[in-house]
C-alpha positions in Angstrom: 1.5 8.1 21.7 1.2 4.9 20.2 2.9 5.3 17.0 5.6 7.1 18.4 8.9 5.7 16.9 7.1 2.7 15.4 8.4 1.8 11.7 5.3 2.1 9.4 5.6 1.4 5.8 2.6 2.8 3.6 2.0 1.7 0.0 0.0 3.7 -2.7 1.5 7.1 0.0 1.6 9.2 -3.2 -2.1 10.7 -3.1 -5.3 10.1 -1.9 -6.1 8.1 1.6 -2.4 6.8 1.3 -1.1 10.2 1.7 -3.6 10.9 4.7 -2.3 8.1 6.4 1.1 9.4 6.1 0.5 12.4 7.4 -1.5 11.2 10.3 0.9 8.4 11.3 3.6 11.7 11.0 1.3 13.3 13.8 1.8 10.8 15.7 5.6 10.1 15.4 5.9 7.3 13.5 8.9 6.9 11.4 7.9 6.4 8.1 8.3 4.4 5.0 6.1 5.7 2.2 5.6 3.9 -1.2 3.7 3.8 -4.6 5.0 4.2 -8.7 5.2 7.8 -8.5 8.6 9.2 -7.4 7.9 13.2 -7.4 4.8 12.8 -5.5 6.6 10.8 -2.8 9.0 13.6 -2.6 6.0 16.0 -2.1 4.9 13.9 0.6 8.1 13.4 2.4 8.7 17.3 2.6 5.2 17.9 4.3 6.3 14.7 6.3 9.2 16.4 7.9 7.9 19.8 8.3 5.4 17.8 11.1 8.7 16.6 12.4 8.5 13.0 11.5 11.4 11.0 9.8 10.3 9.9 6.8 12.5 7.3 3.7 10.9 7.0 0.3 10.8 3.5 -1.2 9.6 3.5 -5.0 7.4 0.3 -5.4 5.4 -0.8 -8.4 3.6 -3.2 -6.6 3.1 -5.3 -10.3 6.9 -5.9 -9.9 6.7 -9.0 -7.6 9.9 -10.2 -7.8 11.5 -7.2 -6.6 9.5 -7.2 -3.1 11.6 -9.3 -0.9 15.1 -7.6 -2.1 13.4 -4.1 -1.2 11.8 -5.5 2.2 15.0 -7.0 3.4 17.1 -4.1 2.7 14.4 -1.4 4.4 14.8 -4.5 7.3 18.5 -3.6 7.2 18.1 0.1 7.6 15.6 0.2 10.0 16.1 -3.1 11.9 12.0 -3.6 12.0 8.3 -3.0 10.3 6.1 -2.9 13.2 3.5 -1.6 10.8 2.7 -2.7 7.2 -0.3 -0.7 5.6 -0.9 -2.3 2.4 -3.1 0.8 0.4 -1.9 0.8 -2.9 -4.6 -0.1 -5.7 -6.8 0.7 -8.7 -10.7 0.8 -9.2 -12.3 0.1 -12.3 -15.7 2.1 -14.1 -16.7 -0.9 -17.0 -19.4 -3.1 -17.5 -18.5 -6.5 -17.4 -19.3 -7.4 -21.0 -17.3 -4.6 -22.5 -14.2 -5.7 -20.0 -11.2 -7.2 -21.8 -9.6 -9.7 -19.7 -6.4 -8.0 -19.5 -8.1 -5.6 -17.7 -9.2 -7.9 -15.2 -5.8 -9.2 -14.7 -4.2 -6.1 -14.3 -6.7 -5.0 -11.5 -6.2 -8.1 -9.7 -2.5 -8.1 -10.3 -2.6 -4.5 -8.6 -5.2 -5.1 -6.2 -4.9 -8.6 -5.0 -1.0 -10.1 -5.5 0.8 -7.1 -5.3 -0.9 -7.0 -1.8 0.0 -10.5 -1.1 3.1 -10.7 -2.2 4.3 -7.7 0.0 2.6 -8.8 3.1 4.3 -12.5 2.8 7.9 -10.6 2.5 7.2 -8.3 5.8 6.0 -11.7 7.3 8.9 -13.7 8.6 10.6 -10.4 10.0 7.1 -9.5 12.3 7.4 -13.0 13.1 10.8 -12.9 14.4 10.3 -9.4 16.1 7.6 -10.9 18.0 4.4 -8.6 16.7 3.0 -6.3 14.4 0.4 -4.8 12.9 -0.7 -5.1 8.9 -3.4 -3.7 7.3 -5.4 -3.8 3.9 -7.3 -1.1 2.5 -10.3 -2.9 0.9 -13.7 -1.0 -0.3 -17.3 -1.8 0.7 -17.4 -3.2 -3.0 -15.5 -5.7 -1.0 -18.6 -6.4 0.9 -20.8 -6.5 -2.2 -20.5 -6.6 -6.1 -21.5 -3.4 -7.8 -22.2 -1.6 -11.4 -18.9 -1.2 -13.1 -16.7 -2.7 -10.8 -16.6 -6.2 -11.4 -12.5 -6.5 -11.2 -12.2 -4.3 -8.5 -14.8 -6.1 -6.3 -13.6 -9.3 -7.0 -10.3 -8.2 -6.2 -11.3 -6.8 -2.7 -13.4 -9.8 -1.9 -9.8 -12.1 -2.5 -8.2 -9.9 -0.2 -11.2 -10.3 2.4 -10.9 -13.9 2.6 -6.5 -13.9 2.4 -6.4 -11.3 5.4 -8.9 -12.9 7.3 -7.4 -16.4 7.0 -4.2 -14.9 7.9 -5.4 -13.0 11.2 -6.7 -16.8 12.2 -2.7 -17.9 11.4 -0.7 -15.0 13.3 -2.9 -14.5 16.5 -0.1 -16.6 18.2 2.3 -14.4 16.9 1.3 -11.3 18.2 0.4 -10.0 14.9 -2.7 -8.1 14.5 -4.4 -7.9 11.5 -7.5 -5.1 10.3 -9.1 -4.8 7.1 -10.6 -1.1 6.3 -13.7 -0.6 4.1 -13.7 3.2 2.8 -16.4 3.7 1.1 -17.3 7.3 -0.8 -13.7 9.0 -0.1 -13.2 12.3 -1.7 -9.4 11.2 -4.0 -8.6 10.7 -7.4 -9.5 7.3 -7.4 -12.2 7.2 -10.2 -9.6 9.6 -12.7 -7.4 7.1 -12.3 -10.0 3.8 -12.4 -9.4 1.6 -15.9 -12.1 1.6 -18.3 -13.2 -1.3 -20.5 -9.7 -1.4 -22.7 -7.3 -0.6 -19.7 -7.5 3.3 -20.2 -7.9 6.0 -17.6 -11.6 7.0 -16.9 -10.3 10.6 -16.2 -13.4 11.8 -14.5 -14.4 12.5 -10.8 -17.2 10.8 -10.1 -20.4 12.9 -8.5 -20.4 10.5 -5.4 -16.7 10.6 -5.2 -16.5 14.1 -5.1 -19.1 14.6 -2.2 -17.3 11.5 0.3 -15.9 12.3 3.2 -12.1 14.0 3.3 -9.2 11.7 3.1 -8.1 13.1 6.2 -11.3 12.1 8.0 -10.9 8.5 6.5 -7.3 8.2 7.7 -8.1 9.4 11.1 -10.4 6.8 11.9 -8.4 3.9 9.4 -5.2 4.7 12.0 -7.7 4.8 15.1 -8.7 1.2 14.0 -5.2 -0.2 14.1 -4.4 1.4 17.1 -7.9 -0.1 18.6 -7.0 -3.5 17.2 -10.2 -3.8 15.4 -10.8 -6.7 12.8 -12.6 -4.3 10.3 -13.7 -0.6 9.9 -16.0 1.0 7.8 -15.2 4.3 6.7 -17.7 6.8 5.1 -21.1 8.2 5.3 -24.5 7.3 4.3 -23.6 4.7 1.5 -22.0 2.5 4.5 -26.1 1.7 4.8 -25.7 -0.2 2.2 -23.4 -2.7 3.8 -26.2 -3.4 6.3 -29.1 -3.7 3.7 -27.3 -5.9 1.7 -26.6 -8.1 4.7 -29.9 -7.8 6.4 -32.5 -7.0 3.2 -30.9 -8.7 0.5 -34.2 -8.4 -1.8 -33.9 -4.7 -1.1 -30.2 -4.5 -1.9 -30.4 -5.7 -5.1 -33.1 -3.6 -6.4 -31.0 -0.6 -4.9 -28.1 -1.6 -6.7 -29.8 -1.7 -10.1 -30.8 1.8 -9.7 -28.0 3.9 -8.0 -25.6 5.8 -10.1 -22.2 3.8 -10.1 -20.5 7.0 -10.6 
């Protein structure tokens, strides 16, 4: 197995895509470090990983607490010796119109989805270079390919990730560090329940589109396969992925559809 005994650090691992990624890597024999800001949920994930025969270590992490990241990374390196794969999966979504959304909400989404992700990457990167290589993945969204109603800050943060990790890929090529950006579409997770509304409160509802998406388990299999195959990008989802190609090749049609599609 390609990932057997590799040290894999996954953020946002307590639920959704991150949890499914954890189980997929566990089945492939990886040594896991799982992080989120939900301690009890991480404990539950760890128990299931251990039943799959995988070594699993919990590292509590709030990605907005950037000042703590270097110490956390240094401690993990002391414990494990290296980080072979970093999967930046932590994030939060949005359900609110631009005109209604507080700038504080815009900032919070950017702090979690962009700054927290790149800050953690920067703490791990020197160790990967010293170790002679590694894999860095970032979970974006098809909203990172185009703007979409009720997703202004979320889409902006994901677009920013795209620019950052494409640049990183070019800069670390000679260090044998591979970089993947994953673009999930509608995946059946609780992301819409926790999405921020105009005043920063949780949306608290399962979107119809989310509820009919592919499973997180199916998403995780495609995600991990893309890392193993050294893909630069991977689109994951079902019919909604057509919007990516419509946006690219038929922009007038895209803008018409974007105005009409139910964004929840």
